[in-house]
Each structure stands twice: as C-alpha cells, then as structure tokens.
N, C-alpha and C positions, 0 to 999 in steps of 0.2 A: 413488268408483267411476266417476263420469263421466270423470274425468281418465284413469284406467287404460284405460277402453274407448276413449276418443278417441285415446290413444297407440297402441292396438292396431289400430284400424280406420280412422282418418282421417289421410290424408297431408296435409302442409303445414297442420296444424291451427292454426298460429298466424296464418295469413293469413285473418283473419275477414272481410275485404272481398271475398274470392273467392266468387262464386255457388256454386261446387262445394263449398267448405268449409261455407258456410251450409247448403246442402242436406244435406250429410252430418251435420252437428250436429243438424239438425232431425229427420232420420230416426232417428239414434241416440237422441235424447231421447224420441222417440215410441215406439220399440221398448222402451226401458227403462221408460217409463211404463206400457205395456201389461203387461209382466211383473210389475211391482210392484203394480199395481192388481188384477190377477187374484189374486195371493197374498193381498192384503189382503181382497179379497172372500171368498175361501175361509175365511180365519181368522175374520172377523167374522160370516159367515153361520153358521158352526159355533157361535160364541159366542152369537149371537142365538137359535138353536134351543135351546141348552142353558139359557139364562137366561129365555127367554120374553119378551125385551124387543123391543118394536116399534121403539124408537129404534136399537138395535144392528142389527137386521135391515134397517131402512131405510138406515142408514149403510153397511151391506154392499153393498146394491144401488146406493148412491151411488158406491161404488168401482168397481162393475161398469160403471156409466155412464161413469166416468172412463176406464176402459180403452177404451171406445168413443170417447171424446174424444181419447185418445192415438192411436187409429187414424186419426181424422180429421186430427189434426196431422201424422202421418206421411205420409198420402196428400197433404195439402196441400203439404208441403215437396217431396214427389216431383214433383207436378204443377207447382209454381212454378218448378222447375229446368229444365223443358222449354224447348227452344230456340224462338224465334219461328217462326211458320209463316204461310202466306197468310191464314188466318182471324184470326190474332192476331199482327200484325206487330210489336207492342211486347213480345212475350213473355207469360209466364203468371205474372208475379210477384204479381199480386193474388190468386192462389189462396191465398196464405198468409193474407191478410186474411179471405178467405171461410172458410178453415178455422177461424180464430179466432172468426168469427161463429157457426159451427156449434157450437163448444165453448160459447160463451155461451148459445146456445139450449138446449143439453143441461143446463147448470147451472140455467137458469130452470125447465125442466120438472121436474128432480129436486127443486128447492126447493119447487115447488108441490105435488108429490105427497107430499113429506115433511110439509108443513104439513097437508094433508088427512088423512093417516093418523094424524098425531099428535093432531089435534083429536078424532078418534074414540077414540083411546086415552085422552086426558085426560078425556073424558066417561064412559068405561067403563074405569076403571083395573083392572089385574090385577097380582097380585104377581109380582116378578121375582127371579131368583137372581143373586147377584153373587159367585161363587166366585173364588179367587185366579187361576185360569187365565184367566177372562174378563177380569179386570182387567189381567193381563199382556198379553193380546192387544190390548186397547184402548190401553194405554200404548205398546206397540211400534208400533201403527198411527199414533199421533200423531207419534212420532219419525220414522217413514218419510215421512209427509206433509210434515213440516217440512223434511226433507232434499230432497224433490222440489221444494218451494217454493224452496229456496235455489238449487239448480242451474238450475231453469227461469228464475228471476228474473235470476240472474247472466248466463246466456247470452242471455236476452231483451234485456238492456241492451247487452251486447257486440255482438250481431248486429242490434240494433234491430228485433226481431221481435215484432209484435203478437200472433201466435198463441202464442208461448212466454210472453209476459207474461200472456195470458189463462189459459194452463195453470198458471202460477205462482200466480195469484190463486185459481184453482180448488183447488189443493193447499192453500193457506193456509186457505181456507174449510173444507176437509175436516178439517184439523188442529183448527180451532176447533170444528167440529161434533162430532168424536170426543171432544174434551176435555169438551164439555158432556155427552155421553152417559156418559163416564167419571165425571164428577161426579155425575150422576143415579144411576148404579149404586152408587157409594160411599155417597151419602146414604141410599139405600134400604137398603143393607146395614147401616149404622150406626143408623139411626133407625126404619126400617120405613115411612117416608113414600114413597108411590108418586108420584114426580115425572116418571116416564118420558115421559108424553105432553106435559107442559108444556115440558120441556127439548127434546123433539123439535120443538115449535113454534118455539122460539128458534133451534134449528139450521136449520130450514127458512127462517125469515125471514132469517137471516144468509146462507144460500146464495143465496136469491132476490136479495138486495141485491148480492151479488158478481156474479151473472149480469148484472144491469143495468149495473153499472160496467164490466165487461169487454166487454159488447156495445157500449157507447158508444165504447170505445177501438178497437174493430175496425170499427165503422160509419163513423166519421169519415174514415179514409183512403179508404174506398170512395166516400163522397159527395164527397170533395175537401176538404182542409184546408190552411191556409197552411203553408208550409215553416217549419222551425225557424229561430229568429233566428240561431243559430250558422252555419247553412248560408248564409243570406242575407248575413251579415257577411263570410263567406269569399269569396262570389262578388264582392261589392263590392271587397274587398281585392285580389283577383287582377286584376279588370278594370281598376280605377283605378290599379294599379301601373304601367301602360303609358303612356308619355308622350303618345302620340297620342290617348288617350281622355280627354276633358274631363269626362265625366259619363255616367251610364247611367240608364235608366228603362224602364218597361213590362216589368219582370222577371216572368216566369212560370215556375214550377217544375211540370212535369208528372210526377206520381208514378205509375209503373206497377208499383210493388212495390219492396221493398228492393233496392238495387243497380241499379235500372232507372229512373233519373230522367233527364228531359230538361229543358234550360234554354233559354228564348228570352228575348232582351233587346234593347234598342236602345242602341247606344253612340254617344255624341256625339263627332264627329271634326271637325277643321277643314275648312271648306268649300273653302279654297284650298290644301289639302294635295295631295301626290302620291297619286293614287288607287291606284296600284300598291303603293306602300309601305304605305299604310293598309290595303289589303286583305290584304297579307302579315302585317301586325301582327294583324289580326282573326283570321286563320287560326291564328296562334300562340296567341292567347288561347283560342280554342276547344279547341285541343289541350291547353293547360295546365289548363283546367277539367276535361277528361276525365281527365287523369293524376292531378290532385290531389284532385278531388272525386268521381271516377267518375260524372260526369254528361255525357251528350252535349249539346252546346251549338249553338244557332243564333243568330247575332248579326246584327242589322240595323244598318247604318251610317246615322246621322242627321247630315248636314253642318250645322254651325252657324258663324255668323260670329264670328271671334275677333280681327279686326284693324280693325274699323270702330268708331271711338270713339262716333259718334252712335248706332249700333245698341246698343252695349253700355251707353251711358248710359240710353237709353230702357228697355232691358231691366231695368236695376237699379231704375228708378222703378216699373215695372210689378210687379216682384217684391216691392217694399216694400208696394205696394197689396194684393197677394195675401196676404202674411203678416200684414198689419194686420187683415185680416178674420178670420183664424185662424192662429196661429203654426204649426199643423201642416200648413197648405196648402203645396204646392210647385208649381212650374211647369217646363215644359220645351218643347222644339221651338219656341222663339221665333223669329218671322220678322217683318220689317218691310217693307212694300211701299208705296212712295210713289205716290199718285195725284194727279190734277189738283186736287181739292178737299179731300182728306183723306189721312191716312196710315193704312193698314190694319195692325193688329197681330194676328198670328195665333199662338196658343199653346195648349198643353194645361195644365189645372190639375188637380192630384191631390188628392183629398179622402180622409180616413179613412172607414172604414165607419160608425163611431160619430160622426156629425156632426149638429149641431143644425139645419143648413140643408139644404134640398133642392137638387138640382142646378140647378133653374130659378132659385131665389133667389140662389145663388152667381153664376151667369152674369149675371143682371140687375144685381146690385149691383156686380160688377166692371166691367161695361160702363159703368155710370153714372159710377163713380169715374174710369175711364180717359178717358171723354168729357169730363169736367170738368177734365182737366189743362190747365194754362196753356200758352202759347206756340204750340201746334199743335192741330189738330183731329184727334183719333185715333178710329178706329172699330175695336173689338175683335171678333175672331172666336175664340170660345173653345170648346174641347172638354173635357168633364169625364171624368177617369179616377178609378179607385178604387185606393187603396194596398193592397198585399198585407198 
C-alpha cells in the first residue's frame, strides 16, 4: 500500500536524501497511520463492548492514542521541513526528534494506564465473551500492526528517521499487546479461565518498556550524541585523499536534524606551502563534503613543519612517549620553539572519554617523561582534547 501511495503522491520518491522527499514520506506515513489506527480503534472498541473485555477495550484506546501519535509524527515532519528563519538559522530539522519524543511519552502514558486498569480487572475478574467475530477482529488487528511496523521500520532505516523508528516500535508493541489479548480471549473461551486482567498487565508492561527504549533513541540526538562511525570514516577518507592534507583533528559534527549536519575540523597542511593553492584545495574539500555527505563544512588550516628533520625527529620521540602511556592516545599541532636555556614543545594530546587517567595526571606524567629526555632540556606545553 505504501508503495502505491508513494507512487501516486511523491515525486522523485527514490531520492531519499532530499529534504522534500523525506518530508513527503513522513507526512504520507503519518496520514496512513492515522487512518489505520482509527479503523482499528473502531473495530476493537466494538469488540470490547461486545465481549466485556477490559484488555480489548484498553487496546482499542491504545490504537486511538496511536492515531494521535501519527498526528504528532505528521506535524513533526511538516515542521521539520520548514526553511531556516532568523529565529532558527539552522532550520527546524530537530522537530522530527521532538515528534519522536512526544510519541514515546504517549506510549509511556498508555502503558501506565493499561497496567492500572488491568490490575483492577485482575483483582475483580468478570466473565468475557470470545465469539468468532471478536477473534477475527483481533487477528486482523495484529496483521495490520505488523504491516505498520514493517513499513515504518523500513522507511525509518532508509530515511534515518528517529520519529519513524519510534512509530515502528510502537506498532510492534501494539501487535504484541493485541496478540496477548487474543491469547487471553481464546484461553477464556476454551477453559473458562479469566486471565483478562493478568494478560492486560503483561501488555501494559511491554508497552511501557517500548516507551522507555524509544524515548532513549529520540532523547540522545536532542542532547547530542557522537556521529556514526561510518560518517566519521567517510569524512577522514575524503579529507585525507587530498595530497596537501597531512592529517586532521578536532572533528566536530553538529547535528541539526536529518539532512542538516555541519562539520568543522582542523586540517594539517605544510607550513611552507603556497597559501593560495592550499586555500583553493581546502575550498574544494568543503564542496566535496557537501556533495558526497550532504554536510556543510568549515575547515581550519593548521600549518605543520614537514621538511625540518630535527623537528620531525623530536615529534616522533614525543609521539612514542604519548602512546606508551596509552596506545589510544594521539597528538597533534606539534610545534618546537628553541629558547636560550631550553626547547619548548607545544602540542595537543587527545584522550578517549573512557580513560583511567585524569587530564591533570596525563599532563603531569607526559611533562615529566619529556623533561627527562636526554640530549636537550625540553619543556612541554600540553593541551588536552577529548576524542569523539
């Protein structure tokens, strides 16, 4: 169904990197989710009234809340596609993350309410009816929710959409919830055991767990999370493929929503090179990053000595000291300034976030080891960075 609708209503639907196509798919999936969830609500609500089952009725209102979640997703995609303005110069892409967060909150509220009503039903059980029509309605509901999970998950991966992934997990939890309700109804029909309330509690706990996991997936991009390794590797590959760049560091990826990423980094270039040629090369790298990764880039040029054997030899010795302390440590921006009584070595050392040493301990130990180097009297000036 989603393929047919996208064929009818979305132009250039294969260009999934286009913000307009992303927005169109999000709106289409939101509208389809609203329609399907309203139909499921009406069917389950009727089944719940006919059977007297609190679990079926609660599951019906769960679908009604899902329709509201689909509205949130639809609105979120619409707002995220708006162009930058003076109040939001980097666009509105994070509205998609906020929409996913609201969906997660709705899942949590529904899970809590279902647990509360199911506990009351478990303490005061009442007979339920499980006619063939009711069983058919529940079975069809499971099939529809599995289909919604499939297309939301598939598009969520292709579009890298946190909101659609949250909606997919919501649909999967609904399918599991309705399956438990169906099982409770069948067991009651065959044995006379009234397990409606207990199965309702299981459904509520599952829905609540789903809400927590989906909330985590939408909160992390809002708080700020490291870029994916694949993106970082591609950035390094593109930048270092240019002969005038000897290395890069201080890479930061600013995420303002899917398709709205900005990159800033420091590129190491030869200090004795032609500044005009180097600048032209840096401009070319920025354009290449924009074209291949759809990321706006700002690159700072760091001049390094590439033809002084003495500086290169000392740099290698210092780098060995740095890595001997921890093989994960790296260094950059190395400079050597000769004074009357000592040689000053200035550089940055990069530490991972999970490090057994404090910044102060690292600097103190490195300074001591560098000071004890033979031949010359070295004084180190060290700044600590953290790896992404």
